[in-house]
C-alpha positions, -999 to 999 in steps of 0.1 A, spaced: -1 -1 0 15 34 -10 21 59 16 16 95 14 24 124 39 1 156 33 16 188 52 -11 211 59 -46 205 71 -64 233 53 -91 226 28 -67 216 0 -46 194 23 -75 178 42 -96 173 9 -64 154 -5 -59 133 25 -97 122 27 -95 115 -13 -62 94 -8 -71 76 23 -105 65 8 -86 53 -23 -65 30 1 -34 49 5 -16 49 39 -20 89 48 -3 109 75 -19 145 76 6 170 93 -9 202 107 10 224 131 -20 238 149 -55 224 143 -77 219 112 -97 250 107 -77 273 132 -79 312 126 -45 317 108 -50 290 80 -53 301 46 -86 282 47 -95 304 76 -127 325 74 -164 317 83 -175 315 44 -164 315 8 -185 317 -23 -189 290 -47 -194 304 -81 -185 289 -115 -179 323 -134 -141 326 -143 -140 349 -172 -131 331 -204 -114 300 -185 -132 268 -189 -107 247 -167 -117 264 -135 -153 269 -144 -157 232 -150 -140 223 -119 -162 246 -97 -192 230 -111 -180 195 -102 -172 207 -68 -206 218 -61 -220 181 -62 -191 172 -39 -197 199 -15 -236 187 -14 -224 150 -9 -199 160 19 -228 178 38 -249 148 36 -220 126 49 -215 151 77 -250 153 86 -249 193 84 -252 216 57 -217 229 45 -230 244 13 -259 270 14 -272 272 -24 -284 311 -23 -274 318 -59 -251 347 -68 -255 380 -87 -225 394 -105 -227 435 -109 -215 442 -143 -202 478 -147 -195 474 -184 -212 456 -212 -181 438 -227 -159 429 -195 -151 400 -175 -189 392 -168 -197 390 -204 -167 364 -209 -179 345 -180 -216 343 -192 -204 329 -227 -182 302 -209 -210 291 -186 -234 287 -215 -209 267 -236 -202 244 -205 -241 240 -199 -239 257 -165 -270 276 -156 -267 313 -158 -288 342 -168 -281 378 -181 -305 403 -163 -312 440 -168 -297 461 -137 -333 468 -124 -340 431 -119 -316 434 -88 -344 449 -68 -361 413 -69 -334 398 -50 -322 422 -24 -344 442 2 -328 473 -8 -307 479 -38 -294 505 -64 -280 497 -96 -282 526 -116 -242 524 -123 -244 489 -138 -247 478 -173 -262 443 -166 -263 414 -140 -251 378 -144 -273 353 -123 -257 321 -112 -288 303 -97 -267 274 -84 -238 294 -68 -237 301 -30 -220 302 2 -197 274 17 -195 274 56 -156 273 51 -143 271 88 -168 242 94 -160 226 61 -125 225 69 -129 209 102 -155 185 88 -132 173 60 -102 167 82 -127 146 104 -137 127 75 -100 121 65 -92 106 98 -124 84 100 -113 71 66 -77 62 81 -56 92 77 -33 96 107 -33 133 120 0 146 133 1 177 151 34 195 148 54 220 126 69 201 95 102 210 77 115 196 46 143 172 47 171 172 22 197 147 8 235 152 5 230 171 -28 204 194 -14 176 177 -31 143 174 -13 136 139 -1 102 122 3 102 128 40 95 157 67 110 164 100 81 172 126 94 185 159 128 163 158 111 132 144 117 122 107 85 109 89 91 91 55 66 79 27 66 73 -9 53 107 -15 51 141 4 27 169 -8 33 203 8 0 219 10 6 243 37 -8 276 21 7 307 32 36 290 50 49 274 15 69 303 1 89 304 34 99 267 26 104 266 -11 112 287 -39 77 293 -54 62 322 -72 38 330 -42 34 362 -22 13 365 8 -11 393 16 -33 405 44 -70 405 36 -94 417 60 -128 403 62 -159 421 77 -194 413 86 -222 439 93 -254 435 117 -284 435 92 -321 427 95 -334 391 90 -344 395 56 -307 399 45 -300 364 56 -288 334 33 -305 317 16 -331 345 16 -307 370 -5 -282 356 -27 -243 363 -27 -231 390 -46 -197 400 -67 -185 434 -81 -157 425 -101 -148 460 -113 -151 474 -79 -133 446 -61 -160 439 -38 -181 409 -27 -204 397 -1 -236 376 10 -261 378 36 -260 367 71 -248 331 78 -247 315 114 -255 351 130 -222 366 123 -235 391 101 -236 403 62 -203 399 47 -192 430 27 -156 433 20 -130 444 -4 -110 421 -28 -83 447 -33 -49 431 -29 -34 440 6 0 445 19 25 418 25 17 395 56 36 370 76 10 342 84 22 330 120 28 363 137 10 390 115 -15 415 132 -51 400 135 -66 433 137 -82 449 105 -73 483 91 -96 511 95 -94 518 56 -108 482 51 -140 492 70 -140 525 52 -141 506 17 -167 483 28 -191 510 40 -185 530 9 -197 501 -13 -227 495 10 -236 531 7 -235 529 -31 -251 495 -36 -274 489 -4 -281 525 9 -300 512 40 -269 493 55 -244 524 50 -246 527 89 -250 490 98 -230 481 129 -199 461 123 -201 429 144 -173 405 132 -139 408 118 -113 384 107 -78 389 91 -72 361 63 -44 363 37 -42 353 3 -12 330 -12 -9 350 -45 9 337 -79 14 367 -103 -8 352 -127 -34 337 -104 -27 302 -115 -23 275 -89 10 256 -81 10 218 -86 46 207 -92 70 182 -84 100 198 -66 120 165 -67 112 131 -71 82 121 -47 81 157 -34 51 177 -45 42 213 -40 5 224 -40 -2 261 -33 -8 295 -45 -45 291 -44 -48 329 -52 -81 336 -33 -100 315 -59 -93 277 -48 -114 271 -17 -145 263 -35 -127 239 -58 -112 218 -30 -131 184 -32 -129 182 -70 -93 195 -70 -84 168 -46 -95 143 -73 -75 158 -98 -42 158 -76 -49 122 -67 -48 114 -102 -15 134 -106 2 117 -79 -9 82 -92 6 93 -125 -26 89 -144 -18 123 -162 7 151 -156 -3 184 -141 -16 212 -161 16 231 -174 1 264 -162 6 251 -126 46 248 -130 72 265 -112 81 286 -142 82 324 -139 46 339 -140 34 370 -157 11 392 -138 -26 388 -152 -60 403 -142 -89 380 -146 -88 347 -126 -84 362 -91 -117 378 -85 -135 379 -50 -107 358 -34 -122 350 0 -152 342 -24 -136 309 -31 
C-alpha cells in the first residue's frame, strides 16, 4: 500500500488526505495547529462557490464538479456545508469579465442568466443598480461554511484512516540538497513514498515558489433578518473589487473588499483589520445597498491570500516524490473536493499536472483572481 504525507490540514490538504485515504493509501496528515484554526489560509467563516471565471473553462468546469461534491460532503457530515443561495455579478461594463463569464458558462451548460440592472430589486430588500450595465445570475452558486467545512473534511479524512500528526513540519534534503520524500516534525523524521506540501501561506517560506502572501481583511455587518442566506443571494462586483453575502450563522452580512492587501507574515502578523478596510466596505454598502450604510460592524477577521502573479495555482514536483501544492490565489477554496480528485490522479501518474501550474516564472494577469475570499 503506497504511503503519502500531506503537510497542511487546510481545505486543500484535508480534501486530498480524504481522497487518498478513501482510495486505499496510507496517509499521514500533518498540521502545526488544528484543522480550521484561525491562521490557516482556509480560515474565515465563509467562501463563495461560483463557476464564473471569465473565459477560462478549466476552473469553471472544476467548480461545477465541486458543487456536487460539497453537497455530498454535507450529507455525509449530517450538516449543511454548502448553502445554495444563488449569486449575482454586478457588471459595470457591457463587454468585460462578466460577459466573458456568461459565454463560458453557457458553452459548458452551466446555468446562468443575463438580467437587466433593475432586476436586482427582486433579490435584495434594498438595492441600487443605476451604475451597472447588466447582472449575471448564477442560480446554483452560493456560500460554503468554510471554517466548518475544513474541520469536517479533516475529521472525515481521519475516519477514513488518515493519521493526524500535530506539529510543525520542515523539509528534509539529501547530501546534494535535493528534497527527499520525508518531513521532520518536531525532531522526528517521517518518510513516505510521496510528500505533498499543501501548507498555504507558509509554503513560500519553505520553498522557492512564485507566491506572495498578503493581508486580507474580512468584515461582517449587523443586518435585519431579511438579509440572511439563502433568502438573499451572494454578490460580486468584479470591477469594484467587492463581494459579499447575507447573514450566515448569525455572524452578520459579509461585505468586504477584494483589493490586494499588503505583505503579510501568517504566523505572527497582526490580527486587527485596518480602518481603511472598514471605510471601503461602508463606501460600497452606501452605493449598492444604501439602507445598510450605517450598519454596525459585528465581526471581523484577518485572512490571507497566497498569490501567484498570474493567479494560476502551483501543482509541481520539486524533486522525485516531493510535490508542492499552493498559490490558491484566493479562488481555490470552492474547488477543493474536485481538485483533490485531480491531484490524486497526478500523484498516481494518470496524467501530468496542467503546464499552467508549474514553477516557471509567472506573468501578472488580471481576471482569474476575483473575489478571492469568495473561494
